[in-house]
N, C-alpha and C positions, 0 to 999 in steps of 0.2 A: 579457502576459496569462498566466494560469496557472489550473489547476483545483485547488480545495480549499486551496491554500497559496501565499502570495506574500510579498513583502518586508515587508508591513505586518503579517503574522501575528505575534502575541505568544504565545510558546510557554512552557508550564510542563512540568516533568518529574516525573511521579509515580514515586517510587523513585530520585530523583536521587542520594541520598547512598549508595546501594549501589555496589559495585565496577563492575558493568556500567553502571549509570546514570551514574556519574561519568565513566567512559571515553567513553561516547557523547555525553554533554553537552559534553565537551571538544571532540570531533570536530564536533558540530553547530555549536558556537560558531565554530570555525575556518572553517566553511563560510558564516559570515555570518548564521546563524539568530539571530533576536532572542529569546533565552531570558531570560524575566523572573522566573523563580522555580522552586523545587522544592517538592515536597509530601512531608512525613514528619511524622506527628503527634508522634512521639517527639523530633523535633529542631526543632519549631516555634519561631520567634523567633531562631534562629541564622542564620548565613549561611556560604556556602562560597566560597572564593577559587579560581577556575579561571583560571590564566594571567593574573592581574591583574584579572579581572572578578569583582566581588563579587555573588553571587547569593543573594537571601534565600530562606529555607526557611519555608514556611507549614504550618499544621496541617491545613488542608483545601483542597480544590479551590475551594470557594466563596469562602474567604478570599483565596486567591491571585488569583482572578478579580476580586474586589472591590478589592483593593489595586493590581493591576497592569493590569487590563483584558485579561487573557489570553483568547485565543479558540481555542487549540489545546493539547491535553495529549498528551504522549508517555509511554506507560506501560512502565516497566522494573520490573515487580512480579512476584515469584515466583508460579508457577501457583496455589498454595494460597490466595493473597490477591488474585489478579487480579480475580475476580468482584466482590468488595467494592469494589475500586479503580475498576472500570468503572462500577458502580452509583453510586458517589460522583460520578463525572464527569457521569453522566447526570442525577443529582439537581441538580447545579449548573448544568445546561443549557449546558455548554461546547459550542460548535458542532462541534468536531472532536476525537475521541479516537482516537489511533493506538496500537493494542495490539500491542506487539512480542513479548510473552511467548509462548514455545513451551511446549507440554505442558499447556495448560489443558484440563480435562475438558470433553468435548463438552456434557455436561449444564449446566455453568457458562456456556459460550458461548451455549447456547440460552436460558438464563435471562436473561443480560444483554441479549442481542439482543431478546428478547421484551419486556423491560422498557423498552428504548429506544423500541420501537414503541408500547407502552402509554402512554408519556409524551409521545407526539406526534412522535416522530422529530426532536426538537430537537437531538440529538447524532448526528452522523455518525460511525459506528465504522468504522475501517479495521483489518483483521486479525480475529482474533489470528493469531499465528505468521506474522508478515509483516516485511518489511524497512522498511516505512513508505513515505514519499513524498518526492520532491525536485522542486523547481522550480529548476533550475540557475541560479546567479548571484543567486538571491533567498533561498531558504530550504530547509532540509533537516530533516525531522522523522522521525527513525528511524536506521537503521544503513546506509543506502546510501552507499557511498564517494562523497565530493563532488568528487573530482578526476579522475574517469574520463571526463567528458564536459563539454559546454559548453551554453549556451542555444541553442535552435534551434527548429525547427518540426515536430518529430515528437512525438506523444503516445504514451506506452507504458503499457500495463496488463498485469500479469503475476501469475500464481499463484506463480511460483518466484522466490525471492530471488536465487540465484546466476545464473539465466538473465537476470534483470533487469540485473545488472551486466554480463554478457557482451554483451547487446544494446546497452546504453549505450556500451560500449567499442567494439563493432564499428562503430557509427554516430557515433562521437565527433566526427568532422570535420563532420558535419551538425548535430548537437546536438538537444536536446529541450526542448519547452515545459514538460512535466511528465512524471515517471515515477511510477507508482503500483504498489506491490507489495501485492496484496490478500490474500495468504496462501493456504495450501493446505489448511487444515482443512475438515472437512465443513460446518461452520457458520461463515460469516463475515459481517461487516457489509456493507461496500461490495463490490459485485459487478463482474464484467466489464461488465455492462449499464450500471450506474451511471456507470462511468468512460467508457464509449463515448459515452453521452449527453452527458456534460460536455465531452469532446473535440469532439464534433460541434458543440456550441454555442460552442466557444472559437475566436474569429477568428484566433488566432495558431498554431493547429494545422492543418497542411496534410495530414498523413498519420498514421494510427494503426497502431501495432504491438501486436498482442494475443498474449500467450504463455499457453497453457493447458497442461494435462497430463492424463494418463489419470485415469479415475475420475469418477463423477458425470455430470451432464448440463449443467453450467454453460456449456460451450463451444457445445453444441447450441442452448441457449436464447439465447446471445449471437448465434449465427448467424442465428436467426429475427429477432432485434432489428435486426441490421445490415441484413438484407434489407428490412425495412419502414421503418427510421428513419435510417440513416446514409448520407449522400451523399458523404462523404470516402472516399478509398481506404483500405482496411484490409489489412494484411499479417499473416498468422498463423503461429504455430509451436506444435505440440503435442508436449510431451515424453513419451516412452515408447513409441515405435514398436516397440521390441524387447522390451517387457515381457511376461512370460508371463501368461496369463489366470488370474484367481482369486487372485493374489498381492497383498498390500499392499506398495506400492512407495514407500518414503520417507515422504511426507506421509500422514497418517491419512486424508485424503480420496481418495487415489489407489488406490481399490479397483475392480477391473474385474470385472464379472459378465456372462458371455456376450459378445454383441457390443456391449452397452451400455457406454459409457464407454471404449471402446478408442480409441487414437490414430487408427486408420484411419476409424472412424465419425465422429469429430470433424472430421477433415480433409475428409471427404466433405460433412458438413453445412456447413462453412465455405465450401468451394469452390462449393457450390450457391447460397450467398448472395453470390457474387462476390468472395470473399476469396481472395487468392493465398496459398498455404500452402507454406512451405519445409520441406524434410526435415531440415535442420540449422539451428542458429542463424545460421551464416555464410551459408547459402543464403537464409535469411529476410531478412537484412540486405541481401543483393545484390538481392533483389526490391524492397525498399524504395528502394534507390538508383535502380534502373531506373525506377520509377514517378515519383520526384521529378525525375529527369533529363528525364522527359517523352518 
């Protein structure tokens, strides 16, 4: 079992023919992802050979879906063109659009997220500015390294890309059902709460690890959701305990104002909901081990 992505997922790559798109298409294929096409209006009708696999290039997402049955798109499109690319995916009603691009204007993210809602939420957006998601041993949609863990029974949802990788590596001997990097921008599609609900409903996930970071109130809202709706054990980590107040730290979303959005406030909210919170990623992994060991 997996959330959002599995061995039957048929993946297309918007921006596949660019340098970044090609690099990660190659890596996703190596992880066993079923990539059925790329999208580039200027190269429609051609195909690309990647390590002996011939991948057709289509002019639009709608055409790619019609010809291949694709149900996932991974977007490696430069920030200036990302909004149009996401809108195209939404118009085609592809079920899942994974927006890897960093540096998309917040106004553009707000516009395409609102557009997805207006169109009836037929397209789940993950990101932007995220590493994507992986169901180890089945499929990998994005830039998460596929060789750092194995299939298992932990579900992971994280705002941070690099901390996603570290947590997967720390718990590699236990393994993961799915890991979802939701991105750290102020406006994102899929939230901690969406992933928590999916892991709660997944019979093959026994424990959930949630990684947050300073800024905003997403973790506080997730804590309230966990308290009311999640029966599985949840272990948390919040990046930024030593961050000074009022500074933008790394991600555009990591802005702390007063006590709101601080790591301490988030830790307190999570612990009040019964979540065990580690002070470091390693300590968080140790907490997860202890719970699974029973």
